[in-house]
C-alpha positions, 0 to 999 in steps of 0.5 A: 447608983449612977445611970448606965447606958447600954446597947442591945447586942442580941435578943435571945428568946426571953432575954436580951444581951446588953453591953455598956459603954465600959464593955460590961456585958449584962443579960436582962429578961425581956419583961424588964425592958420596954416593949419597943426594944430591938437589937441595936437600940440604946437603953438607959438603966436608971432608978431600977428601970430601963428606957430606950433612947432615940438614936 
């Protein structure tokens, strides 16, 4: 699988709403995301893990 770049659109309780560069929306449990996650962050999904990217 290829890496996917997302932007965090909204944090809603235990979930974060993400949108990819292609416009695909995804809802992910906060437990799967890095601790430093916040709205507006860019997140890379690769090898079944998420990591924050510096803007």
